N, C-alpha and C positions, 0 to 999 in steps of 0.2 A: 434687675429688680427695680420696680417703680414704687417708691416709698418703702413701706414695710412688706409689700407683697411680692412674691415671686411671679414670674410671667408665664402664662400658658398660651400656646398657639394651637389652633386647629382649624379645619375648614372642610367644606364639601364641594364636590364638583357641581357645576350648573348644567348637568346633563341628566336626562331622564326626569322622573318625578320621585320625590322622597318616599321611601317605603316605611312601613311599620317597623321594619328592622333598623332603618336609619334612626327612627325616633326612639325606640326602646333601647337600642344598642348604644346610642351616642347622644343625640340631641336632648333627650330628657335629662340625662346626667349633667350636661353642660350647664343647665340652669342653676344647679346647686354649687357650681364652682366659683361664681363671681365674688362671693364673700371671702373666699380663701386665696384667690389668685387675681392678678390683673390679666384679663382675658382678651385675646384677639381672635375673633372668629371671622374667617374670610370665606367669601363666595369665590372659589378658585376657578374663575373663568378662563385664565390663561392656560391652565392645564386642560381645559375642556376641548381646545381646538386641536389637540393631537389627533382627534378623530373629526372628520368633516362635519360641520354643523350648519344648519339653516340659520342665517344671521338673525332673522326676526324671532325665530323660535328660541335661540340662545339668549337673546335679550329678555324675552318673556320669562324664560325659566330662571334666569339669574335673579330677576326681580321677585319672582314667586319664592325662590329659595331664601332670599334675604327677608322677605315678608314672613315666611314660615319660621325663621329663626326667632323673630320677635313674637309671633303668634304662639310659639311653643313655650314662651316665658322668658326669653333672654331680654333683659332690660338694656336698651341701647344707651342708656345713661351710665350704666355700670360696666358694660362690655363694649369693646370696639368691634362693631359689625360693619364690614365694608366689602367692596368689590376688589379683588386682587388686581384687576386691570386698571383701577383708578390710582394705584400706587406704583409709579414707574420703577421704583427701587427694586421691586421683585425681579424684573427683567434685567436691570442693570447689574445687580449683584449676581444673578444667575450666570451672566457671561463671565464675570471675573472668576467665579467659583469653577466654571468649566475649565479654566486654565490651571486649576489646582486639583482636578479630578482625573484619574487614570482610566484609560480605555478598558483595562482589565477589570476594574471595579464595575464599570457599567455593563461589561459583557456578562458579569455574574448575576445581574438583576433578573430574577425569575419572572417578575411582572411584565418586563419588556418582552420576554419570550412568549408569555401567554397572550399578550395583546397583539404581538406580531402575527400570531397564528389566526387570531380573530379578524384582524384587519390587514390581511396579506397584500391587498391592493394599495395600501397606504402606509408602508413602513417608513415613516419620516424621521428626520433627525430629532425633532421635538419629542417624539415617542421614546427615542433612545436616551436623550438627555433629561427626560422627565424627572429623575431623582435629583438632579442638580438644581432644578427649579424648586423642587420641594425643600431641598436643603436651604436655598435662599429664603424661602417663605419663613422658615423656622429661625434661621440665624439673623435675619434682618431685624427681628424684634428682641433679640437676645433672650429667646425663650428658655426658661429653666426646665419646663416640662411640656411634653406633647402626648396627648391621649392617642394611642395607636393600637390597632388590632394586630393580630398575628400576621396578616397579609401585608402590613406596612412596616413591620419591624426591621426588615432589611433596609428600607429607605431611611429609617432613623439611624441605623448603624453607619450607613455611608455618610450621612449628615455629620455624625460625630467624627468620623475619620477625616472628612474634609476640613472641619473646624479645627481639629487638633493639628493637622498638617499646616494650615495657615498660621495658627498660633505659634507653632514651633519655629516658623520663619520670622514672623513679625511681632511676636509678643502676645499678650492676652487681649486679643481683639474680640473674639467671639466667646460667648457663654457656651459651654458644652451641654447640650440638652439631654435630659433623662426621659425615659418613658414614664408617663403618668401611671402610677400604681395605686390609685385610689379605687373606689368602688367601680367595678367594671359593669358595663351594661349587659343586658340579656343578649345572648347570641341567637338571633332569630333566623330560622331556616325556611327554605322554600316550602310553600304549602303543597306543591306537586312533586317535589323531590327533596325530602328532608335530609339528604346527604350533602346538600350545598346551601350556602347562605341565600337568604332572600335578597334579590338583586333588582336594581333599577332598570337593568338592561335585559332582564329575562324576556324571551320572546313569547313565553306562555303567559297569557294575560291573567290566568287563574293562579299563577305561582306566587304573585306578590300582591300585598295590600298596600295601596298608596294612601298617603296622609289625606288627600282630598277626595278619596272615594266616598260616594254617598252610602247611607246605611244599607240600602238594598243590595248594592254591589258588594259591600263587605260581607253581608250575610250569605250571599250567593257563593262567594269565593270560599268561605269557611265550610259551607255545605258540601263543596266539591273537594275539600282538603283530603289528601291521601292519608289513610289510616292503615289497617291491616285486618287479618281474619281471626285474630286471637280473641276478640270480643271481651277484652278486659282493659280497664283504664289503670295502667301502672306506669311508674316513672323508671324506665330502664332502657338500656341501649338496644335491646332486642325489638323495641317498638319505637323507632325514631319519629314516626309521624305523630303518635300520641304524645311522646316526650316533648316534641316541638310545640304542640298545642298547649300542653301543660306549662311550658316555659312562657309562652305568650300570656296565658291566663294569669300566671303568678306575677309577671312583670307589670301587668295592668292593675292587679288587685293587691300587690305586696304580700300575698299569701305564700307559704312555703309549698314545695311540691307535695309534701306529706299531707298538708291540710287540704290541698286541692284534690288529691287522690281520694281522701276520705269523703270529701264533699260529693264527688261523682261516683262513689261506690254504688254498684248495682244499676247505674244509669247506662243507657245504650249510647253507641257512638253518635247517632244522629242528634240526640238531645245534648250530648256533650259538645259537639261541634257548634251547635246553635248558641249554646251558653257562652262559649268562647267568643263567637262572632258578635253577640250582643254586647259583651264586655268591651271588646275592641271598639265597636261603634260608639259606645258611651264614652270611652276614654278619648277618642279623637274628636268628638262633637265640640267641646270647648275650643280646641285648637282651630277647627274649621270655622267656627263662628267668629273667632278673633281675626282669622285670616281674611274673612269677607269684610269685616269692619275696616281693617287696615288697608285693604286693597282699594277701598273707596276714598281713602284719605291721601290723595296724591301729594298734597302739600307737606304733610307730616313725613311721609316716606322720603320725599326728596330732601327734606331738611336733614333727616337722619343720614342719608347717603352722603350728602355734602359734608356734614360735620365730622362724621366718622372717617371719611376718606382723608380729611385734613389731619385728624388725630393720628391715624395710621401713618400718614405721610411724614408727620413730624418725627415720630420715633424711628421710622425707616430711614429718614434722612440723616439722623444722628449716626447711625451705624454705617450708612453708605459713605458719608464724608470721611469717616475714620478709615474705612477700607481703601477708599480712593487715595488718601494721603499715604497710607502704608505701602501701596503698590507703586507709588511714584507718579500718579497723575497730577498735572498742573492744578494748582489751586484756582477755583473759580473766582472771578472778580465780581463782587456783589454790589 
């Protein structure tokens, strides 16, 4: 806890381009949390290299992601927005925690199995120990709460197990984090396959809307969005494509599904898809405008990057020194 506020940690990988799903499902909600929590939002670039990256592209995407955090409304004066790779404590704590994590626990991680199938030519140790680095990310800042989707819940559980194991040996060193149970963001599905989440890594360019897509591209993607042959706009599980479009529309307009269904009663699918597309383009326009402004102000961004890395490093260092002392490392002469 910092002052009277509990601590919240979250982050996104600097791979691919942020999608509408990332924005409506997470980033948009992050903005409202800074009054309630002391928030640390990381660009998790250490995690990114479990898959081979083009170095120049990774640097560019990391900076774009940090810029989008701010463009979406995260105030860098209220929130600590930083690059994971700029705080060495993440990697240092990760190694220590690896020595308190069991192989059996890592073998049970379903995300490793899924990623190993996708990247069978590069099943590296980093991919395997990824959950331990994630645990270090969270525990380094003594996070009380972590916003996680269902696909990351297993990683939060192993984080709690590692922290409890360490605490049982050395005393109350780590805060045991809880899942953030506040207002959850919209679960946005693929425009081409509404049975799976909209993804940064989808190979089908029409499946995902990216935050920096221009208006024409957004409208074209919604025009091609998968629907069905039922010719009725209803909010039910039998029409996943229509339901997904309604979820997107409601997340952008704050309307209820019932209100949206009533609004589009007797309208055709073509008109409905274009209305959703226009709404999304209007929603993203201010974010895109702010992103362009920030991208031109190199001095301001560099200042934010430097100052927030120092802030993150300060809090990370406090935890790391305590851990190092507990496990028996010699004290550093300063």
